[in-house]
KOLKOLMAR-840979 format. One record per residue: residue in one letter; x, y, z of N, C-alpha, C in turn. Coordinates in steps of 0.1 Angstrom, whole numbers, plus 5000, padded with zeros to 4 digits. Atoms other than C-alpha are relative to their C-alpha. Layout:
N
aXYZXYZXYZ...
This chain:
441
m499249864997668960708765501349954996t498550025004672660718753500849975016v499249994991675260618776501050054998i498549905002678160858779500849965008l498750034994681360748793501450105002e498649885002684460908807500949954988q499249985011686360968777501750005006a498850044992689660788792500349885009r499350185000691760468799500149995015r499650044989691260358831500249855003l499750144993692559988848499649995009i500649974988690959948881500249824999t499850144997691859518875500949994990e498950055013694359328853499049974986i501250015009692959228822500449874992p501149974995690859008820499750045014g500250024987689459068853499049925004p500650094994687658878874498649914994r501450035000683958888860500149964986s499450065016685258878825500649834997r499950165005686758518831499149915005e500950065001684158428845498849964987l500349955011682358508816500549924987m499750095009684358328793500249885004a500550184995684258008815498649964992r501250035003680758028808499949984979k499450045019681758088766500249894998h499650155002683757778764498949905001s500850104997681057588777498650014994a501449915005678257728755499750024983v499749955012679957908722500749874997a499250115007681057648697501550114998a498549994998684957678696500850044989g499449965013685457828660499850115004v500149814998684158188675500749995009g498949994992687458298686499650185007t499849854998688058648705501450064999t498649945002690658888701500550035017m499750024982690658988737499449955006p500850074990689358828768499350095011v500949884991687259098783498450044993f502049965005683059138779499750115003v500849825000681659508770498950025009e501049974997679059638791499750084998a500849845005678559988779501650054988a499649965011680560148750500050134993s500449835008680660578736501150024998g498449875006683060808717500749864995g499150075002686160618716500549885010v500450094986685560398749499449844998v500650164994685060028760499650045013r500450044991683659968790499849885004d500250124996684559608806498549985009v500650034991682259408830500349995012d499049994984685259458858499950155000g500049814997684459868855501150044992n499049905007688059908833499350054987i500349885010687860138805501349974992l499750005006689260068774500650104988i500249965010690560278742499749924990d500850095011688660118712500950074988l499849965011690960158684499549884988g500450105005689459888672498150014989s501949965012685260018658499749875002g500550144999684559638663500350024978i499249985017686259598627499650104992a500349875006685459958615498150024994v501749955002681859938618499250125014t500749854992680960198651501250154997t499049935005682760428628499850195002v500749884987680660758645500150015013g499849984985681660618677498549895004n500450124993679760308699498750045001s501149974995676160408704499750154999a500249855002676160758689498750055004p500949935000673760998700498349954986r501249975009671661028665499349844998v500350185004671460618658499149985007v501550014995669960588691498850025000d501549925002667360808691499249944991a500450015011666460698656499849835000v500650124995666260328667499449965005s500949974990664660398694498550014998e501949975007661760548678499749854988q500250115011661860278650499549875002v500450144987661659988679498550025001a501049934995658760158688498950014995a501150035011656860158658499449884994f500050165005657759818645501249954996t498550055002660959598644500049934986h499750095013659859398615499049984991t501550085009657359308584500649904988c499150075008659859188558500250124983f500149905017660659458525498849904994m501050075016659359178499498849955004v501950025003655959148518499350145002t500649864995654959508529501250095006p499249895000657059738523500350135008y499649834986658760098545500750034992e499349865002660060388537501350055000s498149945006663560418548500549864994y499050055009664560148528500250054986v499849905014663960338497500250135008a499849894998665160618517501849954998v498650045000668760448522500649974987c498650015013669460318489499950174991e499849885008668160698476501550085006a498849964993671160808501501249964992l499250115004673260518487500450074981a499649965017672760638449500550175003r499749834999673761048460500850025006l499049964997676360938479501549894994t499050095008678360658458500750044990p499949955015680760758429499349994988g500449975009679360868399498550045001d501449944996676561048388498849934989h501050075010674660778365498849955009d501150034990671460628375500449895006k498950124997672260398398498549905014r500950074991669560128423501149935009s499350084990670659948453498949865004a500850154995669559598473500850015012l499249994983670359588512499449894998f500150134994670959248528500950045012n499450014980672559178565501450014999s498950014999676159118559500550064985g499649925015679059248532500449854996a499850065006679758898527498449934988e501450035007675858838517500350114986a500349885007676259178498501049954991v498750035015679959048477498949854994e500550195004677958698471498650104989n501349905010674758928454500450084990a499449905014677159148434500349954991v499650125010678458838416499049944997k501150105014674958708408499450134992i500249895013674059068395500850024988a499350025013676959088372500049854994r500350155012676458698362498950034994a501449925010672858808351500350124989h500049885014673559138334501249904986t499350055009676758958314499749884993r500150185001675658598312501249964997r498550085003679258498319499949985016s500250074979680258318353501049995006a499249994986683558358363500450145004v499849894991684958598385501750015005v498749984993688258738398500150085009a499449894986689858838430501349995001f498850005002692758928440500749915013d499050064983696058788467499450125006h499949974981695758868501498550094998a501249944995692158968496498949915008y501350104995689558868517498450084994h501449945002685258888510498849945005g500750044991683758678536500049885004r499750115000683058348548499049884996t501050095006679958218527500849894988n499050065011681157948503500350044991l499449945014681458198470501150115008t499149944994683058428492501549955008m499250074996685158198510501349964989a499450025010686558078474500750184998m499249885007687158478463500850025011t498949944993689458538497501349904994a499050065006692858468495500849865009k499750004991693758368531499649855007s500650134995693457978544499849985014m500250004990693857998577500450145007p501350124994691158048596499250044991y500949975004688958148569499649894993k500250075011689257898544500249765002s499550105001691057558557498749935004g500550084994689157248564498450014991f501449985001685457408548500149984986g500450015011685857318513498949874998p499849945011685257228484499150184997f501049895007684257568473499650044987a500450015010682557748446500850014989s498950045013683957678412499850184992e500149855013684657988381500550125014v499349884988686558208408501550015000y499049985002689958318398500850095008r499749874989692958518417501050024986a498849895010695558788399500550065012p499449944998697958948413499450145007m500749914995697159218437501750135003s498749874999699959588435500249995014y498950034988701959548469500950125000p498349965004704159808467501050005009y499050094987706059718501500849924996r499850145002706259398483500449974985d499850035014706659458446500950094994g499549985004709659568439500350164994g500049855011709059928425499350014995l501049985014706459818402499150125003d501149895001704160108396498449954996g501749995004700260138392500149914986p499850055018700360058356500749844997a499550095002702759828355499749865008a500850094984701159618385499049974994a500850005004698159658364499749884988q499750095009699159468334500749845005r499950114990700759198355498649935002a501750034996697159158367499549944991l501250025010695359158336500749864991s499150105010698458948316499349835007v500450174994697058648342498750004994i501450005003693458728337499549984983d500350055015693558718298500449835001k499550215004695658318299499249955009q500350144988693658198329498750045000v501549974999690158338323499450034986g500449975018690158538288498350115007a500749884996687958828292498149954994a501550045006684658678269499849895013n499950094988684558428299499450075018l499949944986684558698328498950065004a501549894997681558848344500550145010a499949894993683059038369501750015009v499149964988686359178390499650055011v500549924984686059208429501350015002i498850044988688559368447499850155009e499949934987689059578478500650144995p499149874999690459978471500750015006i498850024989692259938502499549885007q500250164994692259548511500350005014g500549984988691159508545500849865010e499250094995692159158560501649985000g499049995004694759148538501250075001g499449994996696759368552500250214997f500249885005695559738547500650054986i499049985016697459738510499350104994v500749965006696960008497500650004983p499850035015697359958455500750164994a499649875004699860188438499350114991p500549875006698760498418499849944988g500450055014697160418390499049884996f500050195000696459998397498650004996l501050004998692960038402499750074988a500649965013692060298370500349934994a499550135014693860038350499049894999i501050134998691559738362498450064994a501549965001688759958359499550024986d500249985014689160078325499749864991w499650135001690359698315497849974999c500950065000686959628323498550044994t501149995008684659858309500550024988d499750005009686659858278499549794993n499750095003686159468277498449925006g501550064996682159448291500049945012v500250054985683059318328499950085007v500549934992681559398355501150085014f499449914989683959628382499650055013i500249954987682859598417500949985005a499750004990684259728446499850015010d499950034987684559618477500050075007e500049914989683859878504499449965008v500850044990682959648529500550095016q499349914986685859798554500250144998s499149895006686960098537498950124995g500849865002683760308531499350035015f500749914987681260548552501850085006a499349904997684060828555501449945008r498950095000686860548570501350084994t498550055013689360608543500050245000a499949905004689060998545499150054989t501149975009686461038520498449895002m501150034995683060928518500349794992f499750155008684660588494501349994997a498650005000688060458493500449994985c499649985014687860468455499950164995e499549835006687460838452501450005000h498750024994690960828465500850014981e499650055010691860738428499050064985g500549945013689360898406498849874995v500550115004687660528402498150015000v501850024996683560508396500049834995p500650125000682760148400498949954998d501450055009679959958379499349995017l501050024989678659828413501050015015i499750034987679759888450499449925013v500350064990679459688479500450075010t499949934984678759828517500049975008a500650054986678559758550500850045011k499249944985680359768587499750114998g500449884994680160128591498650104994i500849965005677060158570498950055009a500849984989674760138602500050015017g499750064987676060198635500249925004g499750124994676859858644498549955001l501250105005673359728631500649924989p499250105016673759428604499650074991l500749975012673059608571501150004993s499449995012674559598536499450064990a500949965014674159708504500449994987v498949975012675359678466499150104992t500449895008674659968447500750014987g499550055017675459988409499250064990r501049955018674160108370498749935007a501850045002670360088368500249854995e499850115012671259858340500349865007m499650104997672559628358499649955014m500950044989671259588391498350005000d501450045009667559548369500449904990a499950125013669359238353499249865009p500550154994668358958379498150045002h501850025001664358868378500150055013v500949964985661858998402500249825009g499850144988662158788433501749934999g498750035001666058718425500950045010l499350004994667258908449499150055013g500650004989666458958486500349925007g499450124992666358768516499050085015t501049984985664258778551499950075009y499749914990665959028572500550124989g499649895012667259228541499950155002g500849864998667159608548498950005015n500650004994665659538579499450195006p500349834997663859898595500950045011i499249924997666059948624500950024997a499049955004668659898607500250084993c500149905008667860138580499550115005a500549854994666560378604501650045012a498549944995670460368617500450014993a499249985011671960368588499750174995l500349855000669860698581500850095010a499049884988671160878614501749964996t499050005007674660748603500750084993i499349865014675160928572499550105004e500749894997673361178587501450085010t499049984992675961188616501150024994i499349995006678761168591500150144994e500149885008677661468570499850155010s500049864995676661708597500950055013d498849954994679861658619500849964995g499050045006682061628594501449935001l499250104996683461328600500649984986i498749985006685461328564501250105003d498749884998687561598576500449935012r499850064991687661428608500749884999a499050144999689261098598501150054990r498449964997691761308582501150085005a499449964989692861458607500749915009i499350154994693361138625500949964994e499049995008695161038596501450075001s498949924995697661298604500549985012v498950034987698261228640500349865002i499550095000698260898636501849954991l498850005006700860908608501350025008a498649864991703061198627500649865009r499750064994703060918653501149884998l499450125009703860608632501550024991h498349985012707060778610500750015016a499450004986708060878648500649935008l500150144997707660548659501549924988a499550085009709360408629501850064996a498849995000712360608626501749975013t499250074989713960438660499849895000d500350104998712660118654500549914981d500350125011713659878619499349895001r501150164999711259628627498750064990i500549935007709159868611499850034985g499750015017709059818574499050074993d500649925007706359988563498450055008i501249884994703360268572499350044991r501050005012700060238550498750025005g501650014998696660348550499350154995r500249895007694660658543498450025014g500949934990692360868568500149905016a500350054990691160648598500249864999m499850105008692260348580501549954996i499050004998696060278592500649885005a499750114993698159988595501650004997v498450044996701859908607500849834994e499750115002703559628588501349965003i498750034986706559438612500649894995v499050105010709459258600501149945010h499250024991712259128614501350134998s499349885004715159358617501250044991g499249965013717259488586499849924991t500750065010714659278565499050024995d502050045002711059218548499749915006t500650104994710758928565499050015009p501349954995707358898580500249955013d499950024983707558908622498149985005p501450034995703758768631500249975014e499949974986705558688666499750115008r500049864993706159028673499350094999t501149915001703059178659498749955009k501250024989700758958684500650025012a499649974987703258998713499850175004i500949895000702459368705498950055004a501250064999698959318703499649985014m500550024984698659198736500350085014t499649884993700959408752498850125006a501049885001698659698744498549915002h501550054991695459478752500550035017a499650034983697159418788499950145004a499949854996697459818791498750054993g501149935003694059848781499650114986v500449915014693959998742499749844990i500950135009691959758717500850014987v499450055013694159658685499949954992l500350125007693759428660501049964987t498850065008696259218638499250004986c500550085016695659108599501649994993g498450005012697959078567499849864999t499150115003698558758548500949935010y499450044991701458688570499650035014g500349934996699858818597500950055009n498649874993702459078610499850114995v500449875001700159388605499250035009l500449854988698959648634498950024989r501049915009695659778619499650075012l501049904991694160108634498750034996l501150005004690460138629499150105012p500449954987689760448656498749994994p501249865005686260588656500050144995l499549875000685960898644499650115009s501049884985684061078674501149985014i499250084982687560938696500550144998s499549874996689161278708501649965000d498850054999692661358698500849975013e499150064988693461308734500249855002l500450144998692260968739500849974987l499550105008694060888704501250015003h498150004999697761018714499949895007e499650134992697160808746500249884998g499950095010696360528726501049944991l498750005006699560578705501049995010d498949974991701460618738500049915004v499450154995700760268748500349914993l499250075008701260158717501349994994a499049995003704560298715501249915012e499350064990705460128748499949864999a500250155005704159808734501349984987f498249995012707059858705500750005008a498649974994709559938732500049855003a499650124995708859618749499549894995s500050135008708359358725501149984994
């Protein structure tokens, strides 16, 4: 039975409340210290655009579990599909005795992802696992080994994806040595590029790639069309297309990491569509399955079929429960018009943030697309990052019952990732609280 919560912020205790404090004490004694939490509250239910904690407080959710519950938490179609699948069977391993829902998800991905070429998919569990498999596929196809990622990139926490991730703390520090043959190129970062346009920024990156790697050695270029943990950086127009064209001309696999930006989050099904770019391989996860662990690599059939039989897979990859959730999530996005809803959310958020920026010069940049919007916070009158104020604003919002996240290489970016099911009223209330947090910090 789906839990339907009152879609309104309500605080009946301080944040955190007594029950959450009790559970946090248990966490400290039972859970590894390396597993941190953004907020010190424990959840007992969530739906639509709110989360209810164990003390009865109802919080406005502007984080969506880091862009996972895009269709809303416990979305009705997802709940029904998962319940039906659990009753039928929970697991067989697709590599042992396959089932239709895995095939149906792959068929849906072929239909939804950019390009009308012949496609194949393989399913996995997490974004990092899918990125790693995309690199395997590219290496098998090209018979080359080198991989290029970009400044400010985040691709995961496995050994290879840590090597591809740019930021040391907290993702990489102390965990090396990392995988070899990973190189880094400069990203287009319009706010900090001194006016460099997309094609010029691409030439800067390609010059580094030519000098440090060489196309003849390069298997793949891996890029987030809108960077996630790096600060919701939207590259200048023309940057992605120039990189993709160079890859095509040089036999390099162009991999779009759409783990955070995919599935209607940016007011298109995938962020690369904004630039008219058709990737060779596209990596998806997070919003794909309404909160269940699932990821995918989808791409050109000749590339996806390059690994030998048995070279791709995993015990839980494409678990039937997660596949059922994915099919229901896709149905929800399409039937409920959530791409249009993401566009409407963008209009609301940008209008409110630009009004706020008109009176606060510590807002250095506002950027993003759809329901993936960020504010970069700097010291007054400069472009110097201000991570301390960013943290203070987030903590003030948290205490007032609004879930917001931070990110960015410099720790100075507030990111807004509301579920697409959120109402305008709830969204405005969350932004009211955020404005008050700016004023108080």
